[in-house]
Kinemage of the C-alpha trace (Angstrom):
@kinemage 1
@onewidth
@group {chain A} dominant
@subgroup {mainchain}
@vectorlist {calphas} color= white
{ca met a 1} P 129.615 156.456 -36.683
{ca leu a 2} L 132.989 157.073 -37.385
{ca gly a 3} L 133.510 153.449 -37.824
{ca cys a 4} L 130.766 153.437 -40.777
{ca ile a 5} L 132.025 156.306 -42.823
{ca ala a 6} L 135.726 154.592 -42.399
{ca ala a 7} L 134.243 151.422 -43.693
{ca leu a 8} L 132.507 153.366 -46.653
{ca leu a 9} L 135.708 155.670 -47.572
{ca leu a 10} L 137.374 151.974 -47.810
{ca leu a 11} L 134.808 150.365 -49.560
{ca val a 12} L 134.856 153.656 -52.184
{ca ile a 13} L 139.166 153.558 -52.010
{ca ala a 14} L 138.850 149.820 -53.102
{ca ser a 15} L 136.159 150.256 -55.604
{ca trp a 16} L 138.357 153.206 -57.310
{ca leu a 17} L 141.788 151.190 -57.007
{ca leu a 18} L 139.627 148.300 -58.826
{ca phe a 19} L 138.466 150.469 -61.807
{ca ile a 20} L 141.572 151.795 -62.050
{ca arg a 21} L 143.333 148.198 -62.250
{ca asp a 22} L 141.117 147.093 -65.224
{ca ser a 23} L 140.605 150.148 -67.117
{ca gly a 24} L 141.733 150.067 -70.375
{ca pro a 25} L 141.376 147.502 -73.153
{ca ile a 26} L 143.853 145.030 -71.678
{ca pro a 27} L 142.868 145.068 -67.521
{ca arg a 28} L 146.240 146.142 -65.922
{ca arg a 29} L 146.521 143.343 -63.890
{ca tyr a 30} L 147.558 140.892 -66.887
{ca ala a 31} L 149.425 143.103 -68.792
{ca arg a 32} L 151.654 144.272 -65.673
{ca gly a 33} L 155.161 142.877 -65.857
{ca leu a 34} L 154.917 141.694 -69.341
{ca asp a 35} L 157.810 143.496 -71.378
{ca phe a 36} L 156.766 143.755 -75.122
{ca thr a 37} L 153.991 145.886 -76.909
{ca leu a 38} L 150.409 144.533 -76.242
{ca tyr a 39} L 148.261 144.938 -79.281
{ca tyr a 40} L 144.079 145.116 -78.838
{ca pro a 41} L 141.576 144.649 -81.536
{ca thr a 42} L 139.851 147.971 -82.162
{ca thr a 43} L 138.038 147.899 -85.458
{ca leu a 44} L 136.134 144.698 -84.988
{ca pro a 45} L 133.794 143.746 -87.898
{ca gln a 46} L 129.984 143.914 -86.654
{ca gly a 47} L 128.955 141.068 -84.577
{ca tyr a 48} L 132.604 140.318 -83.288
{ca gly a 49} L 133.930 141.310 -79.755
{ca val a 50} L 136.709 140.754 -77.173
{ca asp a 51} L 135.365 138.507 -73.950
{ca arg a 52} L 136.476 140.950 -71.551
{ca gln a 53} L 136.142 137.594 -69.051
{ca ser a 54} L 138.444 136.066 -70.686
{ca phe a 55} L 141.554 137.485 -70.214
{ca lys a 56} L 144.668 135.713 -68.559
{ca arg a 57} L 147.848 135.138 -68.114
{ca gln a 58} L 150.268 131.679 -68.666
{ca gly a 59} L 153.574 132.877 -67.431
{ca asn a 60} L 154.364 135.704 -69.823
{ca val a 61} L 151.776 134.934 -72.479
{ca leu a 62} L 148.376 137.066 -72.556
{ca ile a 63} L 145.115 134.776 -73.786
{ca phe a 64} L 141.956 135.872 -74.323
{ca ser a 65} L 139.168 135.484 -76.731
{ca ile a 66} L 137.183 137.264 -79.533
{ca phe a 67} L 133.186 136.087 -80.050
{ca ala a 68} L 132.300 135.825 -83.531
{ca pro a 69} L 128.336 135.088 -84.724
{ca gln a 70} L 127.215 131.882 -84.549
{ca asn a 71} L 128.688 131.171 -81.409
{ca arg a 72} L 132.461 130.966 -83.027
{ca asn a 73} L 135.891 131.547 -81.054
{ca ile a 74} L 138.850 133.031 -81.868
{ca ala a 75} L 141.399 132.450 -79.059
{ca val a 76} L 144.157 134.878 -79.140
{ca ser a 77} L 147.531 134.744 -77.667
{ca gln a 78} L 150.214 137.346 -77.369
{ca gln a 79} L 154.121 136.861 -76.217
{ca ala a 80} L 157.608 138.416 -76.820
{ca ile a 81} L 159.073 137.249 -79.644
{ca pro a 82} L 160.613 134.161 -79.193
{ca leu a 83} L 164.657 134.106 -80.364
{ca asp a 84} L 163.725 130.779 -81.492
{ca met a 85} L 160.832 131.864 -83.999
{ca pro a 86} L 158.917 128.078 -85.352
{ca val a 87} L 159.012 127.941 -89.125
{ca arg a 88} L 155.697 128.213 -90.375
{ca gln a 89} L 154.201 125.219 -92.099
{ca thr a 90} L 154.965 125.703 -96.250
{ca thr a 91} L 154.596 122.951 -99.369
{ca thr a 92} L 156.882 121.719 -101.776
{ca thr a 93} L 154.251 121.253 -103.962
{ca pro a 94} L 152.984 123.902 -106.655
{ca leu a 95} L 149.395 123.925 -105.206
{ca gln a 96} L 148.734 126.852 -102.540
{ca ile a 97} L 146.650 125.946 -99.623
{ca pro a 98} L 143.358 127.285 -99.847
{ca gly a 99} L 142.889 130.894 -97.800
{ca gln a 100} L 147.009 131.097 -97.451
{ca lys a 101} L 148.159 134.656 -97.355
{ca gln a 102} L 150.945 136.861 -96.042
{ca phe a 103} L 150.586 140.699 -95.728
{ca ser a 104} L 151.721 143.838 -94.177
{ca ser a 105} L 149.013 145.358 -91.680
{ca ala a 106} L 149.709 148.509 -89.589
{ca ile a 107} L 151.201 146.670 -86.584
{ca gly a 108} L 153.450 143.997 -89.018
{ca thr a 109} L 153.577 140.756 -91.225
{ca val a 110} L 150.287 139.071 -90.850
{ca his a 111} L 150.356 135.232 -92.213
{ca ile a 112} L 147.649 133.331 -92.466
{ca gly a 113} L 147.773 129.433 -93.019
{ca leu a 114} L 148.057 126.098 -91.647
{ca trp a 115} L 150.074 125.346 -88.489
{ca gly a 116} L 149.285 121.322 -88.187
{ca asp a 117} L 146.112 120.566 -88.387
{ca lys a 118} L 144.846 124.262 -87.496
{ca tyr a 119} L 144.324 127.193 -89.459
{ca val a 120} L 145.973 129.848 -87.889
{ca thr a 121} L 146.957 133.785 -88.067
{ca asp a 122} L 149.682 135.063 -86.490
{ca ile a 123} L 150.682 138.748 -86.653
{ca val a 124} L 154.932 139.659 -86.147
{ca ser a 125} L 155.449 143.206 -84.813
{ca glu a 126} L 158.651 144.573 -83.740
{ca gln a 127} L 158.381 143.232 -80.244
{ca thr a 128} L 155.332 140.609 -80.357
{ca trp a 129} L 154.263 137.695 -81.712
{ca ile a 130} L 150.310 137.442 -81.501
{ca ile a 131} L 148.624 134.083 -82.565
{ca leu a 132} L 144.677 133.731 -83.589
{ca asn a 133} L 143.231 130.316 -83.601
{ca thr a 134} L 141.203 130.709 -86.831
{ca thr a 135} L 140.065 127.145 -87.654
{ca gly a 136} L 136.535 127.470 -89.232
{ca phe a 137} L 136.619 131.312 -90.199
{ca thr a 138} L 137.497 132.413 -93.934
{ca ala a 139} L 140.054 134.121 -94.982
{ca asn a 140} L 138.610 136.988 -95.328
{ca glu a 141} L 137.344 137.109 -92.006
{ca ala a 142} L 140.863 135.828 -90.602
{ca thr a 143} L 142.062 139.021 -92.389
{ca ser a 144} L 139.377 141.411 -90.597
{ca ile a 145} L 140.403 139.975 -87.509
{ca ala a 146} L 144.246 140.588 -87.741
{ca arg a 147} L 143.987 144.194 -89.417
{ca ser a 148} L 141.438 145.186 -86.334
{ca phe a 149} L 144.545 144.714 -83.849
{ca asn a 150} L 146.325 148.377 -83.239
{ca arg a 151} L 148.709 149.160 -79.933
{ca ala a 152} L 147.190 149.205 -76.494
{ca asp a 153} L 147.835 152.322 -74.932
């Protein structure tokens, strides 16, 4: 009887610790040890959402996915701003790349455009570089997704 009570108590404590560890918008097991501000899309458009099963870490980079209508997916990565920040692809021709734009959001500067052969949205905040693979999305969709990010306190 005492063994059953002890086992039940351990099960309750383990469940509680698991809940605490993974509560919040970003599961703590993935956020722990990162030394930059994390952001989370809190106001996504109708039909979009974060895939809670997609969170993972690769070194000091947090990765997750946003699902969208019609089985589309946006891959998101967040990392500390690198010392050798890559230069964005620009064109020297007078033609503007369709959908390319730059604007300020609540968390930083947003750039939407080509990066190699991919349509990418990136957000540069004070400490964090957020990259979203928005290939297959319109500039308006990419803009709405970028504007949805807020601090993940």
